C-alpha positions, 0 to 999 in steps of 0.5 A: 864836472870839475876839471881841476887837478887832484891836488888843487881840487883837494885844496879847494875842498879844504877851503870849503869845509872845516872840521868840528871837534875831534869828530870831523863833522863837515860844515860848508863855509861857502866862502862867506866870512859871516857864515865862517864867523857864525860857525866859529862862534858855534864851535866855541859854544859847543866846546864849552859844553864838553859834549861832542855832537855826532849829528847835524841836529845835535849840533844845531840844538846845542848851538841854539841853547848855549850858552845857558844863562841860568840853571842846568839842562840835561839833554838825552838824545834818541840814541841814548847820548846825553849832554849837560848844559850848565848856566853861566850864572847858575849860582845867581837864583831869583829870591823865590827860586832854588837851584833845584827849581832851575834844573831840568831834563829833556828826553828826545824820543826822535829828531822831530822836536829838534827840527820843529824847534829850529823851524817853528820855535817854541810853538812847534816844540810844544806841539811835538809833546802832543805828538809824543816826540819828547818827554820830561820827568818834570815838564813845569821845571823844563818850561820854568828853565826856558822862561828864565833863559828866554832872552838868550834863547830868543832866536831858537824860540821864535822859529823861522820868520815865514812860520811866524808870519803864517801863524800871525795870519791865522791869528789875525783871522780870529779877530774878536768882532761880535761873531768872531768872539762867539766863535773863539769863546765856543772853541774853548768854553763849549768843549762841554760842561762835563769836560770841565766838571771832571777837573775843576773844583766844586765852584766850577771856577776857571780863574786864579784862586786866592789862597789864604792858607797853605792847606786851603782847598781849591774851592775855598780859595776860589770863594776867597777870591770872589769875596776879595773882589766883592770887598774891593768893589765895596759892594753894598746891599741893594746895589746893581752889579754887572758881571762881564764874563760870568763863566758858570756863575760862581761870582754872581751866586756868591755876590747875591748870597753874601753881599745882597746885591742884584747881578746881571751876568753876561756870557757869550758861551752857550754851554756856560749860559745853560749851566749858569741859568740852571745854577741860579735856579737851583740856588733859588736866586732868579729874583737876584741874578739875571744871566744873559747871553749877550756881548758886553758891547751890546749892554745898555743901562748903568750899574753901581759896580762892574766885575770882570774876572779874567775876561779881558784876556779874550777881548783882543788888542784892537778892542781894548779901548772899546772895552774900557770905554764901554765899562766907563759908560755903563758905570754910574757916576763914581761907580767902581769896576773891578777886574781880575786880569792876567798880565805879561811883563811889560819888557816881554810885551813887544816880542809877545805882541809880534808872535803867536804863542802856543796858548793863542794857537791851541787854547785861547784863539783870539786871546791877548795879554796886556801889561800893567803899563798898558792897562794904566794907559787904557784906563787913563785914556777914558778917564777911569782912576785907579783905586786899588790893586792886588797881585797874586801870581804865585797863587795862580801857579798853585791853582794851575798845579791843582788843575793839572793834578786833577786833570791827570787824575781824571785822564781815563774819564776825559779820554772816555768822553771822546778826547784823544791822546794828543788833546790830553797832552796839549792840555797837560802842557798848557797847564805846565806852560802857564804854571811856569810863567807865573812861577818865574814872574813872566806872568802875573794876575791882579785885582784892579779896581777903577773908578768912573769919573 
């Protein structure tokens, strides 16, 4: 019990607490200068918004999100209050971004998403969408705004260190050994061929399309992508081609039919293997295409060319050197390897590498994106020479938009197939999350061709 006289006790209490704004929200200083300075800085940032928070959670959120570096964000809190955050450089937009594209609205249905953001960072916040805790009239716009502000919001988006460590430990258990790769691939691709048929185009292609015109259908844009990669590989009739990660067999079918080559197509997904074998048989191409349920590390022989479309992202960082060494070994002298690869901005790679993001935790277990610089170093280390490259990240944003539209249009059928509401919402935000990344240039996709030397 404190036995100080009342006047001294009041003086002590005044020294331990400070008022915030006109609402007098009490914040303990605990006699720590660093703590006092942080709260003073928070107060200055919060006053700059023109909004007076009435709860501790509002205060924490606004302190974390201000100052906004770019764009405008309207926050609507559970009790109906709203705050508008205006970026310090809203007038300075990227060349391909309009002012409207950096305006977003976020409606909190309860306080849980704020708590999860503070504790678990971006991963917890995105998960809370799956739980119905927040909404936005344009989720992609919201995530696009977040991508533009990722430097100033880095502290809020990373969450607590011990949560990050738990996520990293869990991610580390999903290492892409042979057995680990089979588990990781099954977790995503073996959700069922019927599931993917509900929202993929007729080619059953689950990778970026290459749009040759604004009104081109997704199926034709996917075939255009296949042809572009085949041409980059300089495929000639009679050549032996290896495809590492064949999906449902779209590239193999087109390469055999239009370029008159023989294809050995690899997958480690049981569901994709069965569908690809059936596809080859239906097309009458059994003499031209061999589908194998086989890990790339176990392949022997030599090939004129190798194609690998968005498979490298599932290899895992510790196996990146093994992957390129194996490709170099499998190519005949002077042979070409053509990859379609998603990359992350090299400046963002160190931070990305040391955290587990939403995609790695919920969509692609064991996955890891490289940067272009890292790919250059990996291929140079095994003596592969770059021959050609083409980037088409904005086409991936359009592809993801089409997928999301078709996914939502078939929401009832997907639900009837046994997928619950949380699954549907997490996949919806997965599409939005990736679309925003490509729109802002944080992510890109490339056709990269290397020659064996």
